[in-house]
C-alpha positions in Angstrom: -0.1 0.0 0.0 2.8 2.3 0.9 4.4 1.7 -2.5 1.1 2.3 -4.3 0.6 5.8 -2.5 4.5 6.9 -3.4 3.8 5.9 -7.0 0.5 8.1 -7.1 2.5 11.0 -5.6 5.3 10.8 -8.1 2.8 10.6 -11.2 1.0 13.8 -9.7 4.3 15.6 -9.8 5.2 14.5 -13.1 1.7 15.6 -14.4 1.9 19.0 -12.7 5.5 19.8 -14.2 4.3 18.9 -17.5 1.3 21.2 -17.2 3.5 24.0 -16.4 6.0 23.2 -19.5 2.8 23.2 -21.7 1.5 26.5 -20.3 5.1 28.2 -20.8 5.7 27.2 -24.3 2.9 29.4 -26.0 3.7 32.4 -24.0 7.4 32.2 -25.2 6.1 31.8 -28.8 3.9 34.8 -28.5 6.7 37.0 -27.1 9.3 35.9 -29.9 6.4 36.7 -32.5 5.6 40.1 -31.2 9.4 41.0 -31.3 9.7 39.8 -34.9 6.7 41.7 -36.1 7.5 45.0 -38.2 5.6 48.1 -37.5 4.4 49.6 -40.8 5.7 53.4 -41.1 3.0 55.4 -42.9 4.5 58.2 -45.0 3.0 61.5 -44.6 1.8 62.3 -48.2 0.1 65.7 -47.6 1.0 68.9 -45.6 -1.0 69.2 -42.3 -4.3 71.1 -43.1 -4.5 74.6 -41.8 -7.0 77.2 -42.8 -5.8 79.9 -45.2 -5.7 83.2 -43.3 -4.4 85.3 -46.3 -5.6 86.0 -49.8 -3.9 87.0 -53.1 -3.0 90.7 -53.0 -3.0 91.1 -49.2 -0.3 92.9 -47.6 1.5 91.1 -44.8 4.6 91.5 -42.5 7.3 89.1 -42.5 9.4 90.0 -39.4 12.8 89.6 -40.9 12.1 91.5 -44.2 9.2 93.9 -43.5 6.0 94.5 -45.6 5.3 92.2 -48.4 2.4 91.5 -50.9 0.9 88.0 -51.5 1.1 87.5 -55.3 -0.1 83.9 -55.4 -1.1 80.7 -53.4 0.7 77.7 -55.2 1.2 73.9 -54.7 4.3 71.9 -55.1 5.4 68.7 -54.3 8.6 68.0 -52.2 9.3 64.0 -52.5 5.9 62.5 -51.6 4.5 65.5 -49.7 2.2 68.1 -51.4 2.7 71.6 -50.0 0.6 74.6 -50.3 2.6 78.0 -49.9 1.9 81.7 -50.2 4.5 83.5 -52.6 5.2 86.9 -50.9 6.9 89.8 -52.8 9.0 92.2 -50.6 9.1 95.5 -52.7 12.1 97.0 -50.8 14.4 94.1 -51.2 13.0 92.9 -54.4 12.8 89.5 -53.0 10.0 86.8 -53.3 9.6 84.5 -50.2 7.8 81.1 -50.3 5.9 80.6 -47.0 4.3 77.2 -46.5 0.7 77.4 -45.2 1.6 75.6 -42.0 4.0 78.3 -41.2 1.8 81.2 -41.9 1.8 82.0 -38.2 5.2 84.0 -38.9 3.2 86.4 -41.0 0.8 89.0 -39.7 -1.6 91.6 -41.2 -0.4 95.2 -41.8 -1.5 97.3 -39.0 -4.9 99.1 -38.8 -5.1 102.9 -38.7 -5.5 103.1 -34.8 -2.3 100.9 -34.5 -0.4 103.2 -37.2 -1.7 106.2 -35.0 -0.3 104.7 -31.9 3.0 104.1 -33.7 3.3 107.8 -34.7 2.5 108.9 -31.1 5.6 106.8 -30.0 7.7 108.8 -32.5 6.6 111.9 -30.7 7.5 110.7 -27.3 10.8 111.3 -25.6 13.5 108.9 -26.5 14.4 106.1 -23.9 18.1 105.5 -24.2 19.8 102.9 -21.9 23.4 103.8 -20.4 24.6 100.4 -21.6 27.2 99.6 -24.0 26.7 100.4 -27.7 27.1 96.8 -28.8 24.5 95.6 -26.3 22.1 98.4 -27.3 22.6 97.8 -31.1 21.9 94.0 -30.5 18.7 94.9 -28.7 17.6 97.4 -31.5 18.5 94.7 -34.2 16.0 92.2 -32.2 13.4 94.7 -32.1 13.5 95.7 -35.8 13.4 91.8 -36.6 10.6 91.4 -34.2 7.9 92.3 -36.7 6.1 94.4 -34.0 5.2 97.8 -35.2 5.6 99.3 -31.7 9.0 98.2 -31.1 9.9 99.4 -34.5 8.7 102.9 -33.7 10.8 102.8 -30.5 13.9 102.1 -32.5 13.2 104.8 -34.9 12.4 107.4 -32.0 15.5 106.2 -29.9 18.0 106.5 -32.9 16.6 109.7 -34.6 19.0 112.5 -34.4 16.8 114.9 -36.2 19.5 115.8 -38.5 21.3 114.4 -41.5 24.9 115.7 -40.5 27.0 112.3 -40.7 29.4 113.4 -37.8 26.4 113.4 -35.3 25.8 109.4 -35.7 28.1 106.3 -36.0 27.9 104.3 -39.1 26.3 101.4 -37.4 23.8 103.9 -35.5 22.8 105.3 -39.1 22.4 101.7 -40.5 20.0 100.7 -37.8 18.2 103.8 -38.1 17.7 103.6 -41.7 16.7 100.0 -41.5 14.2 100.6 -38.9 12.9 103.9 -40.6 12.3 102.2 -44.2 10.5 99.3 -42.5 8.1 101.5 -40.6 7.6 103.9 -43.6 6.7 100.9 -45.7 4.0 99.6 -43.3 2.6 103.2 -42.8 2.6 103.9 -46.6 0.3 100.9 -47.1 -2.3 102.4 -44.8 -1.6 106.2 -45.2 -0.3 106.3 -48.9 2.2 109.0 -49.9 1.6 111.0 -46.6 3.7 108.3 -44.6 7.0 110.1 -44.9 5.5 113.5 -44.0 3.6 112.3 -40.9 6.8 110.4 -39.6 9.2 113.4 -40.2 6.8 115.7 -38.6 6.3 113.4 -35.6 10.3 113.2 -35.4 10.6 116.7 -36.1 13.0 116.0 -39.1 10.8 118.4 -41.2 12.4 121.5 -39.4 15.4 123.2 -40.7 18.6 122.3 -38.8 19.2 125.8 -37.6 15.7 125.8 -35.9 16.3 122.3 -34.4 19.5 123.4 -33.0 17.9 126.7 -31.4 15.1 124.4 -29.9 17.7 122.3 -28.2 
């Protein structure tokens, strides 16, 4: 009887171990299958869809180049991707830019008449010149010019305005920055106010007065 009990116990143990092995095998197979499977990579065939904010003949501002006009909205294929883009002509630089539709956030509409009026009032205000090294100030002015913000542009024009054309009154780099900011601001104001833009700016900056009168006023 003792031998029979021992035999039954042994058979039970063998059966249990076999059961465990049977269970383990399919798990291992599944893991190996999963690791061998290749995940399909779907190629982007089309540019991400975005609603068109601007139309042909709209005037826009591109921060690094200033005012431009949208001359067309075109499509092109780069590899397998179809791209829709604006063609923007920058009159001052005789340059045509291609701005993809999904990057139109870099553009902005030309300022409204109320924004232009505020920019002109900034030109009339007192200059705010920091007592820091010119190299640092020049960097700040350049950042403001390329920001694409009309009020920051007006601040640069106001701060670098010497109210005179005498070369000795300004360093070369000061003149370069002033002219760049002045031209950018004038081109935007001109779109809104027409040919009166330069006259309005010069009056606000008191550049329309003869040099003798300006010196006497100072």
